[in-house]
BABAFI-615752 format. One record per residue (C-alpha): residue number from 0; residue in three letters; x, y, z. Coordinates in nm, 4 decimals. Layout:
<nodes>
n NUM; res ALA; c1 X; c2 Y; c3 Z
...
</nodes>
This chain:
<nodes>
n 0; res MET; c1 1.7715; c2 -2.1619; c3 0.3250
n 1; res GLN; c1 1.5566; c2 -1.8748; c3 0.2063
n 2; res SER; c1 1.7152; c2 -1.5360; c3 0.1553
n 3; res PRO; c1 1.5891; c2 -1.2608; c3 0.3942
n 4; res ASN; c1 1.4195; c2 -1.0858; c3 0.1032
n 5; res THR; c1 1.2395; c2 -1.3895; c3 -0.0423
n 6; res PRO; c1 0.8664; c2 -1.3110; c3 -0.0534
n 7; res ARG; c1 0.6296; c2 -1.5403; c3 0.1329
n 8; res PRO; c1 0.2605; c2 -1.5173; c3 0.2232
n 9; res ILE; c1 0.1743; c2 -1.3198; c3 0.5357
n 10; res GLU; c1 0.0473; c2 -1.5557; c3 0.8066
n 11; res PRO; c1 -0.1950; c2 -1.4569; c3 1.0867
n 12; res GLY; c1 0.0888; c2 -1.4723; c3 1.3399
n 13; res ASP; c1 0.2861; c2 -1.2126; c3 1.1408
n 14; res THR; c1 0.0420; c2 -0.9281; c3 1.2042
n 15; res SER; c1 0.2164; c2 -0.7400; c3 1.4855
n 16; res ASP; c1 0.5554; c2 -0.7733; c3 1.3138
n 17; res ILE; c1 0.4168; c2 -0.6477; c3 0.9804
n 18; res THR; c1 0.2301; c2 -0.3543; c3 1.1327
n 19; res ARG; c1 0.5472; c2 -0.2344; c3 1.3078
n 20; res ILE; c1 0.7543; c2 -0.2744; c3 0.9893
n 21; res LEU; c1 0.4997; c2 -0.0686; c3 0.7931
n 22; res ALA; c1 0.4724; c2 0.1953; c3 1.0664
n 23; res ARG; c1 0.8492; c2 0.2498; c3 1.0371
n 24; res ALA; c1 0.8367; c2 0.2366; c3 0.6558
n 25; res PHE; c1 0.5686; c2 0.5080; c3 0.6380
n 26; res ALA; c1 0.6941; c2 0.7238; c3 0.9263
n 27; res ASP; c1 0.7915; c2 1.0068; c3 0.6855
n 28; res ASP; c1 0.5268; c2 0.9439; c3 0.4185
n 29; res PRO; c1 0.3440; c2 1.2678; c3 0.3243
n 30; res MET; c1 0.0026; c2 1.0970; c3 0.3180
n 31; res MET; c1 0.0501; c2 0.9426; c3 0.6612
n 32; res LEU; c1 0.1849; c2 1.2697; c3 0.8056
n 33; res TRP; c1 -0.1271; c2 1.4429; c3 0.6714
n 34; res LEU; c1 -0.3684; c2 1.1828; c3 0.8111
n 35; res PHE; c1 -0.1797; c2 1.1624; c3 1.1424
n 36; res PRO; c1 -0.0374; c2 1.5121; c3 1.1938
n 37; res ASP; c1 0.0042; c2 1.4789; c3 1.5706
n 38; res GLU; c1 0.3564; c2 1.3569; c3 1.6344
n 39; res GLU; c1 0.2900; c2 1.2212; c3 1.9817
n 40; res GLY; c1 0.1889; c2 0.8547; c3 1.9581
n 41; res ARG; c1 0.2030; c2 0.8573; c3 1.5768
n 42; res ASP; c1 0.4119; c2 0.5387; c3 1.5536
n 43; res ASP; c1 0.1520; c2 0.3465; c3 1.7508
n 44; res ARG; c1 -0.1377; c2 0.4915; c3 1.5510
n 45; res LEU; c1 0.0366; c2 0.4021; c3 1.2241
n 46; res ALA; c1 0.0830; c2 0.0442; c3 1.3447
n 47; res GLN; c1 -0.2864; c2 0.0284; c3 1.4342
n 48; res TRP; c1 -0.3781; c2 0.1744; c3 1.0945
n 49; res PHE; c1 -0.1849; c2 -0.0969; c3 0.9117
n 50; res ASP; c1 -0.3339; c2 -0.3580; c3 1.1448
n 51; res ILE; c1 -0.6799; c2 -0.2531; c3 1.0233
n 52; res MET; c1 -0.5632; c2 -0.2560; c3 0.6600
n 53; res LEU; c1 -0.4179; c2 -0.6061; c3 0.6954
n 54; res THR; c1 -0.6743; c2 -0.7778; c3 0.9156
n 55; res HIS; c1 -0.9964; c2 -0.6196; c3 0.7829
n 56; res LYS; c1 -0.9243; c2 -0.5284; c3 0.4217
n 57; res TYR; c1 -0.6305; c2 -0.6688; c3 0.2323
n 58; res GLY; c1 -0.5644; c2 -0.9811; c3 0.4374
n 59; res PRO; c1 -0.9069; c2 -1.1369; c3 0.3723
n 60; res LEU; c1 -0.9445; c2 -1.0066; c3 0.0156
n 61; res GLY; c1 -0.6039; c2 -0.9535; c3 -0.1320
n 62; res HIS; c1 -0.2678; c2 -1.1084; c3 -0.1905
n 63; res CYS; c1 -0.0398; c2 -1.0115; c3 0.0968
n 64; res GLU; c1 0.3278; c2 -1.1035; c3 0.1064
n 65; res ARG; c1 0.6251; c2 -1.0216; c3 0.3238
n 66; res THR; c1 1.0003; c2 -1.0558; c3 0.3504
n 67; res THR; c1 1.1900; c2 -1.0338; c3 0.6785
n 68; res ALA; c1 1.1738; c2 -0.6523; c3 0.6631
n 69; res ALA; c1 0.8991; c2 -0.5466; c3 0.4200
n 70; res ALA; c1 0.5393; c2 -0.6136; c3 0.3202
n 71; res ALA; c1 0.3131; c2 -0.5682; c3 0.0183
n 72; res PHE; c1 -0.0669; c2 -0.5730; c3 -0.0027
n 73; res TRP; c1 -0.2163; c2 -0.6338; c3 -0.3488
n 74; res THR; c1 -0.5704; c2 -0.6869; c3 -0.4703
n 75; res PRO; c1 -0.6495; c2 -0.8712; c3 -0.7930
n 76; res PRO; c1 -0.9452; c2 -0.7571; c3 -1.0054
n 77; res GLY; c1 -1.2929; c2 -0.8871; c3 -0.9371
n 78; res ILE; c1 -1.2729; c2 -0.8295; c3 -0.5619
n 79; res ALA; c1 -1.5909; c2 -0.6624; c3 -0.4400
n 80; res GLU; c1 -1.5206; c2 -0.3558; c3 -0.2291
n 81; res GLN; c1 -1.5978; c2 -0.4473; c3 0.1304
n 82; res HIS; c1 -1.7429; c2 -0.1695; c3 0.3404
n 83; res PRO; c1 -1.5958; c2 -0.1795; c3 0.6907
n 84; res ASP; c1 -1.8253; c2 -0.2907; c3 0.9694
n 85; res GLU; c1 -1.9247; c2 -0.0553; c3 1.2489
n 86; res ALA; c1 -1.6522; c2 -0.1733; c3 1.4856
n 87; res THR; c1 -1.3855; c2 -0.1152; c3 1.2189
n 88; res LEU; c1 -1.5277; c2 0.2271; c3 1.1311
n 89; res ALA; c1 -1.5244; c2 0.3209; c3 1.4992
n 90; res ARG; c1 -1.1619; c2 0.2090; c3 1.5240
n 91; res ILE; c1 -1.0613; c2 0.4144; c3 1.2183
n 92; res SER; c1 -1.2499; c2 0.7160; c3 1.3512
n 93; res GLY; c1 -1.0813; c2 0.6796; c3 1.6889
n 94; res LEU; c1 -0.7387; c2 0.6628; c3 1.5280
n 95; res LEU; c1 -0.7887; c2 0.9666; c3 1.3049
n 96; res GLY; c1 -0.9865; c2 1.1705; c3 1.5569
n 97; res GLU; c1 -1.0596; c2 1.5221; c3 1.4315
n 98; res HIS; c1 -0.8807; c2 1.4435; c3 1.1049
n 99; res ALA; c1 -1.1200; c2 1.1620; c3 1.0022
n 100; res ALA; c1 -1.2794; c2 1.3782; c3 0.7295
n 101; res ARG; c1 -0.9431; c2 1.3938; c3 0.5536
n 102; res LEU; c1 -0.9570; c2 1.0210; c3 0.4849
n 103; res GLY; c1 -1.2952; c2 1.0501; c3 0.3153
n 104; res GLU; c1 -1.1744; c2 1.3357; c3 0.0933
n 105; res MET; c1 -0.8645; c2 1.1453; c3 -0.0072
n 106; res LEU; c1 -1.0517; c2 0.8197; c3 -0.0785
n 107; res GLU; c1 -1.3060; c2 1.0022; c3 -0.2951
n 108; res LEU; c1 -1.0319; c2 1.1575; c3 -0.5094
n 109; res VAL; c1 -0.8422; c2 0.8286; c3 -0.5349
n 110; res GLY; c1 -1.1639; c2 0.6472; c3 -0.6303
n 111; res LYS; c1 -1.2318; c2 0.8908; c3 -0.9143
n 112; res ALA; c1 -0.8790; c2 0.8409; c3 -1.0512
n 113; res THR; c1 -0.8831; c2 0.4600; c3 -1.0327
n 114; res PRO; c1 -0.8782; c2 0.2984; c3 -1.3779
n 115; res GLN; c1 -1.1945; c2 0.1109; c3 -1.4722
n 116; res GLU; c1 -1.0269; c2 -0.1680; c3 -1.6657
n 117; res PRO; c1 -0.9297; c2 -0.4848; c3 -1.4734
n 118; res HIS; c1 -0.5878; c2 -0.4617; c3 -1.3075
n 119; res TRP; c1 -0.3827; c2 -0.5707; c3 -1.0093
n 120; res TYR; c1 -0.3710; c2 -0.2940; c3 -0.7507
n 121; res LEU; c1 -0.0705; c2 -0.2396; c3 -0.5268
n 122; res ALA; c1 -0.2281; c2 -0.0878; c3 -0.2154
n 123; res VAL; c1 0.0722; c2 -0.0925; c3 0.0177
n 124; res LEU; c1 0.4439; c2 -0.1543; c3 -0.0277
n 125; res GLY; c1 0.6848; c2 -0.0653; c3 0.2493
n 126; res ALA; c1 1.0243; c2 -0.1717; c3 0.3790
n 127; res ASP; c1 1.1501; c2 -0.1110; c3 0.7299
n 128; res SER; c1 1.3526; c2 0.2102; c3 0.7263
n 129; res ALA; c1 1.6529; c2 0.0173; c3 0.8620
n 130; res ALA; c1 1.6449; c2 -0.2225; c3 0.5640
n 131; res GLN; c1 1.5678; c2 0.0121; c3 0.2747
n 132; res GLY; c1 1.7955; c2 -0.0376; c3 -0.0248
n 133; res ALA; c1 1.8479; c2 -0.4069; c3 0.0502
n 134; res GLY; c1 1.6102; c2 -0.5290; c3 -0.2215
n 135; res HIS; c1 1.3091; c2 -0.6164; c3 -0.0055
n 136; res GLY; c1 1.0661; c2 -0.3826; c3 -0.1813
n 137; res ALA; c1 1.1921; c2 -0.4847; c3 -0.5249
n 138; res ALA; c1 1.1485; c2 -0.8552; c3 -0.4432
n 139; res LEU; c1 0.7883; c2 -0.8005; c3 -0.3314
n 140; res LEU; c1 0.7099; c2 -0.5795; c3 -0.6291
n 141; res LEU; c1 0.8468; c2 -0.8367; c3 -0.8744
n 142; res SER; c1 0.6498; c2 -1.1134; c3 -0.7051
n 143; res GLY; c1 0.3208; c2 -0.9292; c3 -0.7425
n 144; res LEU; c1 0.3981; c2 -0.8163; c3 -1.0977
n 145; res ALA; c1 0.4736; c2 -1.1761; c3 -1.1947
n 146; res ARG; c1 0.1214; c2 -1.2696; c3 -1.0872
n 147; res ALA; c1 -0.0299; c2 -0.9784; c3 -1.2791
n 148; res ASP; c1 0.1719; c2 -1.0712; c3 -1.5890
n 149; res ALA; c1 0.0719; c2 -1.4366; c3 -1.5577
n 150; res ALA; c1 -0.2914; c2 -1.3231; c3 -1.5650
n 151; res GLY; c1 -0.2201; c2 -1.0902; c3 -1.8580
n 152; res LEU; c1 -0.3245; c2 -0.7906; c3 -1.6507
n 153; res PRO; c1 -0.1807; c2 -0.4417; c3 -1.5966
n 154; res ALA; c1 -0.0867; c2 -0.3098; c3 -1.2525
n 155; res TYR; c1 -0.1774; c2 0.0167; c3 -1.0815
n 156; res LEU; c1 -0.0635; c2 0.2060; c3 -0.7719
n 157; res GLU; c1 -0.0641; c2 0.5493; c3 -0.6122
n 158; res SER; c1 0.2682; c2 0.6788; c3 -0.4814
n 159; res SER; c1 0.2418; c2 0.9384; c3 -0.2068
n 160; res LYS; c1 0.6142; c2 1.0078; c3 -0.2134
n 161; res GLN; c1 0.7686; c2 1.1734; c3 -0.5184
n 162; res ALA; c1 1.1064; c2 1.0177; c3 -0.4379
n 163; res ASN; c1 0.9603; c2 0.6707; c3 -0.5046
n 164; res ILE; c1 0.8472; c2 0.7447; c3 -0.8610
n 165; res GLY; c1 1.1866; c2 0.6546; c3 -1.0081
n 166; res PHE; c1 1.1844; c2 0.3232; c3 -0.8205
n 167; res TYR; c1 0.8524; c2 0.2216; c3 -0.9754
n 168; res GLU; c1 0.9562; c2 0.3459; c3 -1.3189
n 169; res ARG; c1 1.2438; c2 0.0969; c3 -1.3131
n 170; res PHE; c1 0.9816; c2 -0.1794; c3 -1.3068
n 171; res GLY; c1 0.7835; c2 -0.0446; c3 -1.6001
n 172; res PHE; c1 0.5349; c2 0.1881; c3 -1.4295
n 173; res THR; c1 0.4631; c2 0.5290; c3 -1.5777
n 174; res VAL; c1 0.2922; c2 0.8254; c3 -1.4134
n 175; res ARG; c1 -0.0650; c2 0.8408; c3 -1.5341
n 176; res ASP; c1 -0.1998; c2 1.1314; c3 -1.3293
n 177; res GLU; c1 -0.1402; c2 1.3564; c3 -1.0319
n 178; res ILE; c1 -0.4021; c2 1.3614; c3 -0.7575
n 179; res HIS; c1 -0.3918; c2 1.6784; c3 -0.5504
n 180; res VAL; c1 -0.5592; c2 1.6418; c3 -0.2116
n 181; res PRO; c1 -0.7093; c2 1.9802; c3 -0.1137
n 182; res GLY; c1 -0.6704; c2 2.1640; c3 0.2141
n 183; res GLY; c1 -0.2935; c2 2.1391; c3 0.2252
n 184; res GLY; c1 -0.3031; c2 1.7664; c3 0.1542
n 185; res PRO; c1 -0.0324; c2 1.5759; c3 -0.0305
n 186; res THR; c1 0.0001; c2 1.4973; c3 -0.3990
n 187; res LEU; c1 -0.0425; c2 1.1365; c3 -0.5090
n 188; res TRP; c1 0.1029; c2 1.0072; c3 -0.8339
n 189; res SER; c1 -0.1086; c2 0.7396; c3 -0.9955
n 190; res MET; c1 0.1101; c2 0.4950; c3 -1.1870
n 191; res TRP; c1 0.0248; c2 0.2297; c3 -1.4444
n 192; res ARG; c1 0.2140; c2 -0.0636; c3 -1.5900
n 193; res GLN; c1 0.0951; c2 -0.2636; c3 -1.8880
n 194; res ALA; c1 0.1021; c2 -0.6423; c3 -1.8653
n 195; res ARG; c1 0.4137; c2 -0.8041; c3 -2.0002
n 196; res ALA; c1 0.4248; c2 -1.1368; c3 -2.1782
n 197; res ASN; c1 0.5817; c2 -1.4081; c3 -1.9659
n 198; res THR; c1 0.9294; c2 -1.4851; c3 -2.0891
n 199; res HIS; c1 0.9809; c2 -1.7923; c3 -1.8696
</nodes>
């Protein structure tokens, strides 16, 4: 019997469950509050946002895993950046409404800060707010890092919540840079972890 926080691949039938888990996980995230400042209907818009991320971006291209109460989206190196099709762009624009320009600003800054050397990128890691502290995020992080280490590659992420920096530091990440999003936007902390030799 698998433990509730044993990572497993995300299946197509998991999508609605995962998007709701991530909407709850990111309900107080400074980046999400900045992109979706209107409180009314925010939970639903966040779920739709993560649906787009999973079904159009990281699901087809990345390495996506879940536990019973958390999810992680990774991309290995060598994945060509896919530009969203018109229908996806229209969906994103509809979700963000008048705040759509904020996404472009943020992505441009993040792109400039992204390391050029090959690495595994942790795009999303979130645990349901009701299950935080139960080891779900740690289990998913270790699973992805094991794959990066097996490939002899470093790992990279951006944390949009200062309180999470210590969590990532426990797994060997160090703050590499601070990305300040203008116009009252949040600060992102870019974090880097060198590959570790497999000890198994």
